[in-house]
N, C-alpha and C positions, 0 to 999 in steps of 0.2 A: 525364087519368086512364087513358084507353085506351092512349095511347102508353107510359105508364109500365108498364102491365101487359104490353105487347108486349115491352118491353125485358127484363122479368123472365123472360119465357118463352123468350128466346134461350138456346141452350146455352152453357154456360161453357167456356172454353178449358181444355184439359188440358195442364198444363205438364210438360215432360220434364226429367228430372234431367240436369245437365250432364255428369256422369260417364258416364251411359248413352248420351247423345247423341254423345260423343266416342270411343266404342268403335271400335277398328280391327280389323275381322274379316279374317282372313288371306285366304281364298279370293276373296271379291268385290273386296277392295281390291288384291289382287295382280293381278287382271284389269284394274282401273283403272290400276294402275301400268304394266301391259303396254301399255295404250292410250297412256299418256303416253310410254312408251319408243318405240313405233312412230312417234308424232308427231314426236319428237325426231329419229329417224333419217330421216324423210321430209324435214324441214327441212334436215338435214345434206346429204342427197343433192341437194336443189334448189340449195343453195349451191355444192356441188361441180360440178354440171352448169353453173351459170351461169359459173363461172370456167374450165371445161374448154375445150379447143380441138379435140380430136378428136371428130368427129361420133358415132362409135360409143360413146365414153365418155359423151358427153352423153345419148344415147338410153338407154343402160343405166342411168344415174343416175336419169333421169326414170321409167323403167319400175319401178325399185326403189322410188322414192318413192311411186308409185301403189299398189303392193302393200302398202307399209307403212301407207298410209292405209286400205286395205281391211282389213288385219289389225287396225288400230285400231277400225274399225267393228265387227268381229266381237267384239273384247274389250268394247267398249261395250255391245253387245247382250247379252252374257253376264253382265256384272258385276251388273246390276240383277236379272236373272232368278235368278241364283245366290243373291243376297242375299234375295230374296223366298221362294224355295223353302226356304232354310234358316232363315228367320225372323231374319236377321242384318242387317236394314236399320238404318242410323243416319244422323244428320244429318251426321256427319263424312264418311261414304261419299258422300252426295249432293253435298256441297261439293267433295270431292276429285274426283269424277267431272266436275263442271263445269269445274274448273281443267284437268283433262286434256283435256277436249273443246275448250276454247278454243285449246289448243296444236295438237292433232291435226287438228281440223276447222275451225279458224279461221285460224291463222297459216300452217300448211302449205299448204292449198289456195290461199290468197291469194298466197304467194310463188311457188307453182308457176305460176299463170297470169301473174303479172307477169314472171317470168324467161323463160318459154317463149313467150308470145304477145305481150304488150303491149310490153315493153321492146325486143325485137328489131325491131319494126316502126317504131321511132322515126325511122329514116332516111327512110321513105316518108311516115309520118304523125308529124311532129315533136310534134304536140299530145299524142300518146300518152305521150311521155316525161314530160310534165307531169301528165297525169291518171291514169297507170297506178298510181301510189302512192295517189292519192285513191280510185280504184275499189277497190283492194285494202283500203284502210282502211275504206271504207264496208261492204264485205263482212264484215270482221273486227268492226266495231262492231255490225252487225246480229246476228252470231253471238253476241257477248257479251250483247247485250240480250235475245236469245231465251233464252239459258241463265239469265240473272238472272230473267227473268219466269217461267220454268218453276219455278225454286226457290221463288219467292214463291207461285205458284199452288198448289203442292203442299206447302207448309209445313204440318206437323201442327198448329200452333197457330192456323191460319186456317181459316175456313169455305171449302168448295169454291167455286170460281168458277162463276157462273151458266152460262157457256158450256160447262162441262165436267161438269155434273151429269148423272148417269145414263149417262155414256159412258166409254169407255176411249181416247178420241181425244186427240191432241196438239193444242194450240192454236198454229198456225203450223207451218211446215215444220221438221222436226227437223234440228238441225245436222249429225248424221252423214249424213243423206240428202243434204243440200246439198253436203257435202264429197265424198261418194261420186259425185255428179254431176260435180263439177269434176274429180275424179281420173279418172273413166272417160272424160271428154272428152279429157283429156291422154293417156290410154292410146290412144285412137283416133288422135290427132294423131301420136303417136310411132310407133305400130305401123304405120300406113299411110303413114308418112314424108311427112306433109303439111308442106311448108315454109312457115313463117310469112312468109318474105320474098316468096314467090311467090303467096301466097293472100291477096288483099286482102279478100275477103269474110269470111274467118275473123277477120282482125284487126278488122273492123268489127262483126262479130256478137258477139264475146266480151264486150266491155264492157257492152252492154245486157243480155246474158244473165246476167252476174254480178250486175248491179244488180237484175234481176228475181228471181233466187234470194234475194238479200239482202232484198228487199221481202217475199217469201213467208215468210221466217223470222220476221219481226216482225208479220205480218198476223194477222187473227183467223180465218183459214181453217183448218178442222179436217182433220187427217190421221190415218189409222188407226195405232194404236200396236202392234197385234199382241201385246199383253200376255197375252191369253187363249190364245194359240197354244201348245200343248204336245203331248206324245206321245199324249194321249187325244182330241185335237181331231178331230172327224169332218167330212168334206166329201162332197158329192154326186159322182156319177160324172162329170158334166161338168167340174167344177173339178179333179177328179183327172186327167182326160185332159189338161186345159189345163196342169196342172203338169208332167206328163210331157213334153208338147210343148215346154214352156219349157226343161226340161233338155236336150232335143234341140237346141233353138235355141242354147243355150249351147255345145254341143259343136261345132256347125258355124260359128257366128259368134262366136268367142272375143273378138275385139277389140271388136265392137259390142254384145255381150250386156249387159255391165254398164251401158253408156251407155243402152241401151234400157230396162233394168230400172229404173234410177234416174229416167230421164225419165218413164216411165209413172207411177211413184209421185208424182212432182212435179206432173204435169198432172192426176192423178186428184183432188187436193184442190180446185183451182179449178173443175173440171168438176162435181164433186159439189156444191160450194157454189152454183154457178149453177143447177143443176137443182133444188136444195132451195128456193132463192128463187123460182124459176119456179113450182114446185108450191104454195108458200105463197101467192103472189099469185093463182094460179089458184083455189085453195081459197077465198080471201077474196072473190074476184070471184063465185064460184059461190054462196057463202053470202049475199052481198049481193043477188043476184038473187032 
């Protein structure tokens, strides 16, 4: 009887009208289309770079592909914010956004690393020719799973997941951040003219690095979403000075800045996760004594 009463006390799902859910709002969905467009251009530039023979043309194509992914990240960051500000969120927009993300932040970065780092080293490491496509697919698969899980966890007909109650965090590394890390790494390789044929350490480090990013995307580690950040957000003096210093760093270390920025965000999640577990265990141990 108690279990029956408990079931009755659960809130009922609110169903959404199909017509309302399929609304295509111009501004937010145009930004999503822009994300998809930049992802398509990034893939196109990667293919052109792969078949080019002139080193300068190859370098320019990869540089353009990197910036197209960065532009896609900007569009992806703005489309949801614009939709929320205007009260124009829809299920269509969410699904459209995920489809665009898998192209811009799944396929494009995977092709970028395969063409630039993994495939060219096949003469020194023949095994890379066999596993390069597998590594790229694992990255793409984890990106797709991450996006599908996000859509399920944030579906309006479902109750909020226990891990996300009372927070604005993402569960798992966001796909745009993962793609930004890959793109910024490519930017460093191309800008500093690091030859994949002469750098064995680079060829050996990239596969486990990509697999680590893929794992973080499907992990239960929380990452800040910055959804509450707007023009009225207040920060203390120390954080403001740190922000100014960050912009100064971007000016002097243009090639490394984005790589450091995305890497800092990526490692922040696991570090915060470990610290949280440590504090929890320490608290349990203290209370037990």
